[in-house]
Backbone as CSV, one residue per row, in Angstrom:
resi,resn,N_x,N_y,N_z,CA_x,CA_y,CA_z,C_x,C_y,C_z
1,MET,-16.055,-4.613,-9.331,-15.802,-5.460,-8.190,-14.621,-4.896,-7.408
2,THR,-14.736,-4.850,-6.108,-13.696,-4.291,-5.258,-12.369,-5.010,-5.476
3,GLN,-11.329,-4.223,-5.526,-9.978,-4.759,-5.678,-9.175,-4.402,-4.433
4,LEU,-8.387,-5.341,-3.977,-7.522,-5.095,-2.831,-6.082,-5.002,-3.298
5,VAL,-5.345,-4.135,-2.676,-3.905,-4.048,-2.901,-3.256,-4.421,-1.574
6,ILE,-2.464,-5.475,-1.608,-1.731,-5.931,-0.430,-0.316,-5.385,-0.560
7,GLY,0.102,-4.619,0.421,1.442,-4.049,0.413,2.316,-4.720,1.454
8,TYR,3.518,-5.098,1.052,4.504,-5.704,1.949,5.648,-4.730,2.144
9,LEU,5.968,-4.426,3.372,7.106,-3.571,3.685,8.342,-4.454,3.701
10,ASN,9.083,-4.459,2.612,10.256,-5.327,2.490,11.426,-4.832,3.327
11,THR,11.792,-3.570,3.129,12.952,-3.010,3.820,12.692,-1.554,4.183
12,PRO,12.623,-1.234,5.466,12.531,0.179,5.829,13.845,0.875,5.493
13,LYS,13.765,2.114,5.019,14.973,2.859,4.677,15.109,4.124,5.520
14,ASN,14.064,4.932,5.513,14.141,6.238,6.148,12.808,6.549,6.841
15,PRO,12.743,6.396,8.167,11.486,6.618,8.877,10.934,8.038,8.720
16,ASN,11.816,9.026,8.564,11.345,10.397,8.371,10.604,10.542,7.042
17,LYS,11.142,9.929,5.993,10.483,9.970,4.680,9.149,9.241,4.738
18,MET,9.092,8.110,5.460,7.832,7.380,5.577,6.815,8.204,6.354
19,GLY,7.275,8.921,7.360,6.377,9.810,8.096,5.808,10.890,7.194
20,ASP,6.677,11.468,6.349,6.223,12.478,5.392,5.233,11.866,4.403
21,TYR,5.518,10.645,3.959,4.630,9.959,3.024,3.256,9.737,3.651
22,LYS,3.229,9.283,4.889,1.946,9.014,5.555,1.092,10.274,5.658
23,ASN,1.737,11.435,5.711,0.998,12.695,5.781,0.273,13.044,4.483
24,VAL,0.711,12.486,3.359,0.104,12.821,2.067,-0.514,11.604,1.367
25,ALA,-0.320,10.421,1.908,-0.776,9.193,1.251,-2.295,9.108,1.146
26,ALA,-3.008,9.501,2.183,-4.471,9.378,2.182,-5.098,10.187,1.051
27,GLU,-4.603,11.384,0.841,-5.142,12.223,-0.232,-4.895,11.592,-1.599
28,ALA,-3.723,11.001,-1.785,-3.401,10.336,-3.045,-4.325,9.136,-3.269
29,LEU,-4.591,8.377,-2.221,-5.505,7.227,-2.330,-6.917,7.688,-2.669
30,THR,-7.388,8.682,-1.944,-8.753,9.171,-2.118,-8.986,9.659,-3.541
31,LYS,-7.977,10.240,-4.141,-8.096,10.754,-5.510,-8.563,9.674,-6.469
32,HIS,-8.200,8.422,-6.201,-8.553,7.309,-7.091,-9.517,6.320,-6.437
33,GLY,-10.248,6.786,-5.440,-11.262,5.951,-4.813,-10.710,4.918,-3.854
34,GLY,-9.448,5.057,-3.484,-8.822,4.084,-2.595,-8.978,4.441,-1.137
35,GLU,-8.857,3.416,-0.306,-8.866,3.629,1.136,-8.045,2.551,1.816
36,VAL,-7.564,2.865,2.991,-6.801,1.919,3.792,-7.802,1.022,4.517
37,VAL,-7.693,-0.284,4.302,-8.541,-1.260,4.980,-7.846,-1.730,6.251
38,VAL,-6.556,-2.028,6.121,-5.740,-2.448,7.259,-4.462,-1.625,7.218
39,PRO,-4.212,-0.780,8.227,-2.958,-0.023,8.239,-1.778,-0.973,8.436
40,THR,-0.597,-0.476,8.217,0.601,-1.309,8.301,0.705,-1.985,9.666
41,VAL,0.702,-3.307,9.635,0.784,-4.128,10.846,1.635,-5.357,10.565
42,LYS,2.155,-5.953,11.610,2.823,-7.247,11.469,1.759,-8.324,11.621
43,PRO,1.651,-9.228,10.648,0.634,-10.268,10.738,0.984,-11.322,11.781
44,GLU,-0.013,-12.022,12.231,0.163,-13.133,13.160,0.050,-14.437,12.389
45,ARG,1.006,-15.301,12.562,0.959,-16.603,11.891,-0.092,-17.461,12.584
46,LEU,-1.015,-17.977,11.805,-2.013,-18.894,12.345,-1.645,-20.342,12.051
47,GLU,-0.917,-20.539,10.952,-0.554,-21.900,10.563,0.565,-21.823,9.540
48,GLY,1.375,-22.866,9.465,2.429,-22.946,8.458,3.728,-22.327,8.912
49,ASP,4.701,-22.330,7.994,6.049,-21.881,8.306,6.445,-20.594,7.591
50,GLY,5.525,-19.933,6.906,5.862,-18.748,6.133,6.317,-17.580,6.991
51,GLU,6.936,-16.633,6.331,7.451,-15.422,6.968,6.315,-14.615,7.590
52,THR,6.522,-14.117,8.798,5.516,-13.266,9.436,6.104,-11.963,9.957
53,ASP,7.384,-11.736,9.775,7.997,-10.510,10.274,7.775,-9.317,9.356
54,THR,7.339,-9.566,8.124,7.157,-8.497,7.156,5.837,-7.781,7.404
55,PRO,5.874,-6.500,7.772,4.631,-5.759,7.949,3.861,-5.664,6.628
56,ILE,2.546,-5.711,6.728,1.689,-5.594,5.547,0.671,-4.482,5.763
57,LEU,0.073,-4.051,4.648,-1.070,-3.167,4.701,-2.023,-3.603,3.606
58,VAL,-3.289,-3.262,3.753,-4.293,-3.618,2.757,-5.041,-2.350,2.364
59,LEU,-5.088,-2.121,1.050,-5.815,-0.994,0.478,-6.992,-1.539,-0.321
60,SER,-8.015,-0.738,-0.485,-9.184,-1.133,-1.261,-9.436,-0.087,-2.337
61,PHE,-9.763,-0.550,-3.546,-10.126,0.322,-4.657,-11.399,-0.220,-5.305
62,PRO,-12.204,0.653,-5.914,-13.445,0.188,-6.542,-13.206,-0.801,-7.685
63,THR,-12.134,-0.586,-8.446,-11.815,-1.461,-9.583,-10.298,-1.573,-9.712
64,ALA,-9.865,-2.530,-10.526,-8.433,-2.667,-10.809,-7.915,-1.424,-11.528
65,ASP,-8.748,-0.854,-12.398,-8.328,0.359,-13.108,-8.080,1.518,-12.147
66,HIS,-8.881,1.626,-11.088,-8.655,2.664,-10.082,-7.310,2.446,-9.382
67,ALA,-7.011,1.192,-9.051,-5.735,0.881,-8.384,-4.557,1.205,-9.295
68,ARG,-4.684,0.841,-10.558,-3.599,1.130,-11.506,-3.452,2.636,-11.727
69,ALA,-4.583,3.337,-11.769,-4.538,4.799,-11.941,-3.830,5.457,-10.767
70,TRP,-4.062,4.958,-9.552,-3.361,5.463,-8.368,-1.854,5.272,-8.533
71,ARG,-1.457,4.087,-8.956,-0.034,3.794,-9.116,0.594,4.598,-10.246
72,ASP,-0.145,4.801,-11.333,0.419,5.401,-12.547,0.161,6.898,-12.704
73,ASP,-0.561,7.507,-11.793,-0.925,8.918,-11.908,0.324,9.794,-11.940
74,PRO,0.550,10.526,-13.036,1.744,11.377,-13.116,1.766,12.481,-12.056
75,GLU,0.606,12.879,-11.556,0.557,13.894,-10.512,0.978,13.348,-9.149
76,LEU,1.071,12.024,-9.027,1.451,11.402,-7.760,2.879,10.868,-7.754
77,VAL,3.629,11.145,-8.801,5.012,10.641,-8.896,5.818,11.030,-7.672
78,ASP,5.735,12.278,-7.256,6.523,12.731,-6.098,6.111,12.005,-4.815
79,ILE,4.821,11.729,-4.679,4.344,11.017,-3.489,4.857,9.585,-3.481
80,HIS,4.781,8.906,-4.632,5.295,7.532,-4.710,6.812,7.500,-4.494
81,GLU,7.505,8.495,-5.006,8.955,8.563,-4.798,9.290,8.787,-3.327
82,LEU,8.472,9.550,-2.638,8.660,9.756,-1.208,8.539,8.425,-0.469
83,ARG,7.531,7.615,-0.842,7.376,6.294,-0.236,8.591,5.410,-0.546
84,ARG,9.039,5.448,-1.775,10.193,4.619,-2.174,11.461,5.045,-1.454
85,ALA,11.567,6.330,-1.124,12.716,6.805,-0.354,12.626,6.339,1.096
86,GLY,11.407,6.112,1.564,11.206,5.687,2.943,11.282,4.193,3.157
87,ALA,10.931,3.413,2.110,10.931,1.954,2.261,10.827,1.270,0.912
88,ASP,11.395,0.078,0.842,11.163,-0.794,-0.312,9.895,-1.576,-0.011
89,MET,8.928,-1.490,-0.924,7.659,-2.186,-0.726,7.277,-2.964,-1.972
90,THR,6.476,-3.988,-1.776,5.877,-4.755,-2.861,4.371,-4.583,-2.741
91,PHE,3.702,-4.361,-3.870,2.250,-4.236,-3.885,1.662,-5.287,-4.809
92,LEU,0.659,-6.010,-4.329,-0.035,-7.029,-5.114,-1.489,-6.621,-5.258
93,LEU,-2.034,-6.749,-6.456,-3.423,-6.445,-6.728,-4.207,-7.742,-6.778
94,VAL,-5.259,-7.841,-5.956,-6.087,-9.062,-5.933,-7.562,-8.682,-5.950
95,GLU,-8.349,-9.488,-6.643,-9.788,-9.254,-6.693,-10.432,-9.713,-5.395
96,HIS,-11.339,-8.888,-4.912,-12.077,-9.230,-3.695,-13.549,-9.339,-4.082
97,SER,-14.098,-10.524,-4.003,-15.449,-10.761,-4.517,-16.557,-10.509,-3.512
98,ALA,-16.235,-10.130,-2.294,-17.299,-9.909,-1.298,-17.966,-8.572,-1.471
């Protein structure tokens, strides 16, 4: 069942590092069957009082194991570190039943 990873950009740190990360991120995702569903955007509040200034992105993976393999792949450590140097992010894994 398709799994979604919701990423929240908590704190930007270094735009140059994030630019470098974006140049190699797609290949790292593809290695584990992942793809970008929604690129980093600021969401629009439709209802409620929750935070909307935090940019989000949505990734898709075939299974939760694929998503975890992407995160834990020892060959991708440098790529993940590049992202961490560019921004503090939170990633949530959620099942998508459609």
